[in-house]
C-alpha positions in Angstrom: -132.5 -139.7 115.2 -131.9 -137.0 112.7 -133.6 -133.6 112.5 -137.3 -133.6 111.8 -136.6 -130.6 109.5 -135.0 -132.8 106.8 -138.4 -133.4 105.3 -138.5 -129.8 104.2 -142.0 -129.1 105.6 -142.6 -125.4 106.2 -145.7 -124.5 108.2 -146.9 -121.6 110.3 -147.2 -122.8 113.9 -150.5 -121.2 115.2 -150.8 -121.0 118.9 -147.1 -120.9 119.9 -146.2 -117.9 122.0 -144.6 -116.2 119.1 -146.8 -113.2 118.2 -146.5 -109.9 120.1 -143.9 -107.4 121.2 -142.0 -109.9 123.2 -143.9 -112.8 122.7 -135.2 -138.7 132.2 -134.9 -142.8 133.4 -134.1 -145.7 131.0 -130.5 -144.4 130.6 -126.9 -145.0 131.6 -125.0 -143.2 134.4 -125.4 -139.5 135.1 -122.4 -137.5 133.9 -123.3 -133.8 134.1 -124.9 -132.5 137.3 -127.1 -129.4 136.9 -126.7 -127.9 140.4 -129.4 -126.7 142.7 -132.4 -128.5 141.1 -131.1 -132.0 141.8 -131.6 -132.9 138.2 -128.9 -134.0 135.8 -128.2 -134.5 132.2 -127.9 -138.1 131.2 -125.7 -139.3 128.2 -128.6 -141.1 126.6 -132.4 -140.8 126.7 -134.7 -143.6 125.6 -137.5 -142.4 123.2 -140.6 -144.0 121.8 -142.2 -143.3 118.4 -146.0 -143.5 118.5 -147.3 -145.5 115.5 -151.0 -145.2 116.4 -153.0 -143.3 119.0 -152.5 -144.5 122.5 -154.3 -144.1 125.8 -152.0 -143.0 128.6 -152.8 -144.4 132.0 -152.0 -143.4 135.6 -150.4 -146.8 136.3 -149.1 -149.7 134.1 -152.5 -151.4 133.9 -155.3 -151.0 131.4 -157.8 -150.7 134.2 -156.1 -147.7 135.7 -157.3 -144.1 135.2 -156.8 -142.7 131.7 -154.8 -139.5 132.0 -154.4 -138.5 128.4 -154.8 -139.6 124.8 -151.6 -139.6 122.8 -152.1 -139.0 119.0 -149.8 -140.6 116.5 -149.1 -137.3 114.7 -148.0 -133.9 116.0 -150.5 -131.0 115.6 -148.3 -128.6 113.6 -146.1 -130.6 111.2 -148.2 -133.8 111.4 -145.0 -135.9 111.8 -144.8 -139.0 114.1 -145.2 -138.3 117.8 -142.0 -139.0 119.8 -142.0 -139.1 123.6 -139.2 -139.6 126.2 -139.4 -143.0 128.1 -138.9 -142.7 131.8 -139.5 -146.3 133.0 -140.7 -149.7 131.9 -142.9 -152.3 133.5 -143.5 -155.4 131.3 -145.1 -154.2 128.1 -145.8 -150.8 129.6 -143.8 -147.7 129.1 -143.9 -144.6 131.4 -143.6 -141.6 129.1 -143.5 -137.8 129.5 -146.6 -136.2 128.0 -147.1 -132.9 126.3 -149.4 -130.2 127.5 -151.0 -129.3 130.9 -150.2 -130.0 133.6 -146.6 -129.3 132.8 -144.2 -132.2 133.1 -146.9 -134.8 133.6 -146.4 -138.4 132.8 -148.4 -141.5 131.9 -148.1 -145.2 131.0 -148.7 -146.5 127.5 -148.7 -150.0 126.0 -145.6 -150.7 124.0 -147.7 -152.1 121.2 -147.6 -150.1 118.0 -144.5 -148.1 119.0 -140.9 -148.1 118.0 -138.2 -147.5 120.6 -135.2 -145.3 119.8 -132.9 -142.9 121.7 -131.2 -139.5 121.6 -127.9 -138.3 123.0 -129.0 -134.7 123.0 -130.4 -132.6 125.9 -131.2 -128.9 126.1 -131.0 -127.0 129.4 -132.5 -123.5 129.8 -131.3 -121.6 132.9 -133.5 -118.6 133.3 -131.5 -116.8 135.9 -128.5 -116.8 133.5 -130.7 -116.3 130.4 -128.8 -119.0 128.8 -129.4 -122.2 126.8 -126.8 -125.0 127.2 -126.8 -127.9 124.7 -125.5 -131.3 125.8 -124.5 -134.3 123.7 -123.7 -137.6 125.4 -123.7 -135.8 128.8 -121.1 -133.2 127.6 -121.6 -129.5 126.9 -121.2 -128.8 123.2 -122.7 -125.2 122.9 -124.0 -122.4 125.0 -126.3 -119.6 123.7 -127.5 -116.4 125.2 -131.2 -116.2 125.3 -134.3 -114.0 125.7 -136.7 -115.5 128.3 -140.1 -114.6 129.7 -140.9 -111.5 131.7 -141.7 -111.6 135.4 -145.4 -111.4 134.6 -145.2 -114.0 131.8 -142.3 -116.2 133.0 -140.8 -119.2 131.1 -142.1 -122.2 133.0 -139.6 -124.5 134.7 -139.7 -128.3 134.7 -138.8 -131.3 132.7 -140.1 -131.1 129.1 -139.2 -132.3 125.6 -139.3 -131.1 122.0 -142.7 -132.0 120.5 -141.8 -131.0 116.9 -139.3 -128.9 114.9 -140.8 -126.3 112.6 -139.2 -124.6 109.6 -140.7 -121.1 109.4 -141.1 -118.9 106.4 -138.8 -115.8 106.3 -141.8 -113.5 107.0 -143.0 -115.5 110.0 -142.6 -114.3 113.6 -139.8 -116.2 115.3 -138.2 -117.4 112.1 -136.0 -119.1 110.9 -137.0 -122.2 113.1 -139.0 -123.0 116.1 -138.6 -126.0 118.5 -142.2 -126.4 119.9 -141.9 -127.8 123.4 -144.2 -129.9 125.5 -144.3 -127.0 128.0 -147.3 -124.6 128.3 -147.4 -121.1 129.9 -148.4 -121.1 133.5 -150.0 -117.7 133.0 -151.5 -117.6 129.6 -154.0 -120.5 129.2 -154.7 -119.4 125.6 -152.6 -117.3 123.2 -153.3 -116.3 119.6 -155.9 -119.0 119.3 -153.6 -121.7 120.7 -152.9 -123.4 124.0 -150.1 -121.1 125.2 -147.4 -123.5 124.0 -143.8 -122.6 124.8 -141.2 -122.7 122.0 -137.5 -122.1 121.5 -137.3 -119.9 118.4 -135.4 -117.2 116.4 -135.7 -113.5 116.6 -136.7 -112.7 113.0 -139.7 -110.3 112.8 -139.9 -110.0 116.5 -136.5 -109.0 117.8 -135.5 -108.9 121.5 -132.1 -108.2 123.1 -130.3 -111.4 124.0 -129.7 -111.8 127.7 -133.0 -110.0 128.7 -136.4 -111.1 130.0 -138.9 -109.7 127.5 -141.0 -112.5 126.0 -144.4 -114.0 126.8 -142.6 -117.2 128.0 -140.9 -118.5 124.9 -137.1 -118.7 124.7 -135.6 -116.7 121.8 -132.1 -117.4 120.4 -130.0 -115.7 117.7 -131.0 -116.9 114.2 -127.6 -118.6 113.8 -128.1 -120.5 117.0 -131.5 -121.7 115.8 -130.0 -122.8 112.5 -127.4 -124.8 114.4 -130.1 -126.5 116.5 -132.4 -127.2 113.7 -130.1 -129.7 112.0 -129.4 -131.5 115.3 -132.4 -131.4 117.5 -135.3 -133.7 116.7 -138.7 -134.5 118.4 -138.3 -136.2 121.8 -135.1 -134.5 122.8 -135.4 -133.7 126.6 -135.5 -130.0 127.6 -134.8 -129.0 131.2 -135.9 -125.5 132.2 -134.6 -124.4 135.5 -134.2 -121.2 137.4 -130.6 -121.7 138.7 
């Protein structure tokens, strides 16, 4: 899939942790181990495009407990919702879901969806304050990053890009933000929003790369965000780990 920014939509993402002084399954073999977490980057991640709102269930059965309702459109850019697919059972797909609790999953009916895939995977290593970008299981770029402080840490877990947002030059965190499925474990609400974590630039907010000074978001150099914006689309998996 191409970048969601090719549509040229420019919106202000209310509720991301941008404002303030510092603000996988269904794949082929594993090729790039990530070390101590026991997780790994896979060369291909199955994705599903949501064409209408779905109920997500705790098990692959309509009578099982409903754990979430998945809208067909994303809240900021109003583009089609795209979720990583972790497993399949008949006409049911196990997907990763956005929001709290972090890294939670559910089962949706395959009806009114379109299956696709991505070769991209982003890994944030908080101890190194580094972002590593993989394609087809191989490292293609590494970027130095600003991460959350000790009191407002960047949450760890398995997440994905909910949507890609082109910001205006005067917006905090411009030029681009990748809004993640992750939410802050400390800030239940921020700037009128749900405490959503993003990977974004340093325009109008600053921050020294390689430090821990944000409210949980991951900040990258503006050139790094421009590089990511034309390559990373909704649904791309994002692993945030401590080591």
